[in-house]
N, C-alpha and C positions, 0 to 999 in steps of 0.2 A: 505494500500500500504505500502510496506517495506520501511525502510529508510536505505540509505547507505551513506557512507562519503568516500571521496578520500584524501589520506594523503601521503606524501613522508616517505619512509621506511628509517629509520636512522641505522637500524642494522637487516639485513634479517633473521640472525641466531637466533634472540631472538623470531621468530614466529613459530608456530606449522605449519610444511608444509607437515605432513603426508598426509592428504587428497589431496591436489593439486598435490603432487608427484604421488600417487597412481592413481588417475583418469586421469591424463595426461599421464601416461605410458600405461594405460589400452587403451587410445584413439589413441596411437602411436604418441603423441605429446612429442618429446624428448627435445625440447627446454627448458622446465621447469627445467628438471634434469640438463641439461648443465648450466642454469643460476644459480643454487644453487651450483653446483661444482666449477664455475669459481668464484663465491663469497667466497666460502670456501677457495680456494686456492690462493686467491687474484689477480686472472687474471683480473676480472672485478667487481670493488666494487661500481661503479657510482658515483666515487668522483672526477672526472675531472671538468673543468669548463663547467657550463651549463648542466652536467649530473645528472639524478636522477632516482631512482628506486621508483615505486608508488605502493602503495596498496589501494584496495577498501574493506572497512570493512561493515560488517552488523550490526544490532542493538546488537548483542551479543559481538561485537568488534572482530569477528572472520574474518581472512583475506580470502576473497572470489574470489578477482581478484588480478593479479600481471602484471605489464608491467613496461617499462621504456624507457629512453631517453639517448644515449650516443652520443660523438663526433664521427662523421663518419671518418673513417680512410683514405677514399678514395677521399673524396671531401672537400678541406679546406673551413671553415666557415659554415658547415652543420651539423645539427644533425640527428641522426639515430634513428626512431622509432623502438623500439624493439617489438617482437611479444608480445601479450596479452594472458593470459590464465584466463578464467572465470570459476569458479566452476559450474557443471553442472545443479545443482539446482537453480542457480541465473541467468541462462541465458534467453533471451528475456525481460530483464527488464531495458535495456538501459545503463548498466554497461560499455560497450565498449564505447558508447557515452561520458559518463561521464568521462572516463579516458582520451580518446583522447583530449577532450576540455580542460582538465588541463594540458596535455602536450603541447599542441599548445601556451596555454596562458603563460606558463612558459618558452617556448622555445623562445619567441620574445625577451626576454632580452639578449639572447646570440647569436642566430643564425640567418641568413637570409633566411634559406632554410631548409626543412625537407626532408629525404628521408627514403624509406623503401623498404623491399623486401618481397613479397607474391607470392603464386602460386595458389591461389584459386579464383573461380569466386565470391565467397560470400564476401571475403575480399576484393577484387577489388571494388565491389559495395558499400561496406562500406566505404572504403577511398576516392573513388571518389565523395561520397555524401558529404565530407568535403572540397572538391576542389582539392584534389590531382589529379594530371595529371598522367596517365599511359604512361611512355615512358621509352626508354633504354638510355637516356641522360647521366645518371650519373652511374659510375662503381658499379656493384652488387647491383643494386636499380631497382625495377620496377616502383616505382611512385615517385614522388617529389611534394612539396608544397612550394611556395615561401610566407614567413610570414613577411618579412620586411614591415613597413609602408613607402613605397617607395615614394620620392618626385617627382611630376610630373608637366609638364607645358602644358596647353592645346593649340593646334595649329588648331583647327577646325576639319578637318577630319583625323588627326593625333594628336600625343602627344609625349612629351620628357619624358623620365623617367630614373632617375638614374640607372647606371649599376647594375645588380644582378648576382649572380653566373648562374641561369638559362640562362642568356643571353650569356653565353661563346661559347657555340656551334655556335650560329649564328653570333657572331662578329668574330669567328675564320674563318668560312665559307666565310663571305664577305671580310675580310681583305686579304684572299688569293686569291681572284678573281684577274686575271692580270690586269684589269681595275683599280683596287683600288691599288694593290701592286706597280703599276708604280709610282704613285703619293705619296704613303705612305709606303715605304719600312720598315719602323720601326714598322708598324702594323703586319706585316707578322710573322707568328708564327705557332708552332705545337699546336694541342689543348691542351696537358699538359700544355705548357707554357702560353697560354692564360688564362687557368683557374687558373693558380697560380697569374698571374697579376691582374685578376679580384678579387679574394678572397682576396689577401694578399697587393695588393698595390691601386687599383683603387677604391674599395669600402670603405676602409679606409680614402683615400683622399678625396672623395666624402663627407663622414661624417664631415670631418674636414672643407670643405668649406662650406657646409650647417650650421654647428654649429656656425660658425663665421658669415656667412650672418644673421641668426636668431638672434643672441645675439647683435651684433654691427653694421653690415652692412660691416664692414671692412674684406674683403676677402684675403688681404695681397698677398701672392704668392700661394694661395691654387689653386687646379685644380678641376674642375667639368666636369665629362664625362657622357654624357646622351645618351640613346638610342633613335632613331627615330622609332615610332610605328605607324601602321596602325590601327585606331580606329575599323573598321569592322572586322579586324581578329586577332588584337594583334600581328601581325607579326613585328618583328624586322627588319627593312629595311636599317638601317645605324646609324650613330652617330652624335652628334653635340656637341662640347667640347670647353671648355675655359680654358687657363693656361698661363703660362709666356714662351714667346718666348725669349730665352736669347740672341740669336743672334742679336735681334733687339736693338735699343736705347730705353731707358726708357722714358715714361711708355711704357711697352712692353708686356701688357696682349693681347692676341690673341682669336680669335674664329677659329675653324677649323671644318670640317665636311666631312662626306662621305657617299654616298647612293649606295646601291647594284646596279650592272649593269642592273638587269632587272627591276629596278624602276626609272632609270636615265631618265631625261627630262621631268619630271611631275610636276616639281616646288616644290619638297618636300625639297630640301636642301635650297631654299630660305625661304620657310615657317618656317622650323625649325630655320634657323639662325635668322630670324626676331624675333622670339618669345624668343629665349635665349638673344638676345641683348636688348630686352624690359625689360626681368628680371633683367638683369645685371645693367642697367641704372636706373631702378626704385627701386630695392630692395637691391643694395650694393653701395659701394662707388666708383665703377668703372666709370671714367669719359671719357676715351679714350679707343679704341679697335683697334687693328692691324688685318690684314688678309694678307696672302702671297699666290702666287700661281705661279707654274712653268710656264715658258714663253710659253710652248706648251699647257698649260692647258686652253683653251679658255672658255670652260663651266664653269669653277670655277670662272673665271674672272667676267663673266656674273652674277652669284649668288652674287658676292661681291659688283658689281656695283648697282645691283637692292636692296641691302640692304643700299645704300646710302653712301658707302665708298669713299673717295677721294684718287686718285692716287698720290703716294709720290715717284716715281720712281722705280729703281731696287736696289736690294740688293744680296749680294752673300752669300750663306749659304751652308757649306759642298762643297764648290768648285761648286756649280750650282747656276745659275741666277734665281732669282724670282722677280715678280711683287710685291711691297709693297703698301699696302691700309691702310688708316687710318679713323676712324669715331669718331667724338667728340660729346659727349653728347649733348652739347650746339647746334649744328648744326643741329640735326635731330629731327624728329617728333615723335619718337618712343616712348617717355616717355608719351604719351597721354593715 
């Protein structure tokens, strides 16, 4: 069996590319020539953060496969897997698998998500075998793969998971439902705005929270936003979050939640809130939690009361009246 090695290419122009260029041209694959041209003129040298150009070499140290990873220009926080080319005599020897495994491994240090674009049935089968999902969710991409080691909280028949880029579409859909937007108007947005919020604000904020929780337990004023997912389908049906409510007197950390209209009335908000509260009281330095609900939001008041919060009167926030509730760690049984 032949031996191959995969390695990052530091300078593509130092390689003998004649055979790869000739073969790819004969097969109608123009992307290899384009890759070389863009490398030569400096358009794409695979030298931005997280980017890399890879080669696979045979026992004679000949370059027999080339492929790469770049920052995706359309989706913040995502890497784009560039097309591979494998020399004809080396096909069906697992070189595509060898290269993709290396790309996914290296990409985890820089990206939460990988995207790619392909138009063949064979490539679709190859990428989906690695867990890529065929979807038009992201611009100029046919497939995506979440590669982050996401923090989760088990909730029985559902679970909480920190926001990821792939969640942006579902969050956007739910936050624009009239039933949700009425009570959470600040969450309503365009898809582009939501994608920007998730990638550039909410994911980094979650990382800061979880790092603080893991290192010292002191989460200070950090924010944690988690999606609510059904285990059977992995469908995102809402969110459950914690952060500082500046309009309330200190200590003013709150929890808040939302469940999509088609899944309301099934106890999901209560389950999610109880498990997030348990996590905060047992794994962080949080001692007191707050919750607020508009005066006409009876279902939310019921959730808050089921979680053991005590009523603390009304507060005015942005010229609207809210019921205000508090939960003290020492008063509840959630630390068990």
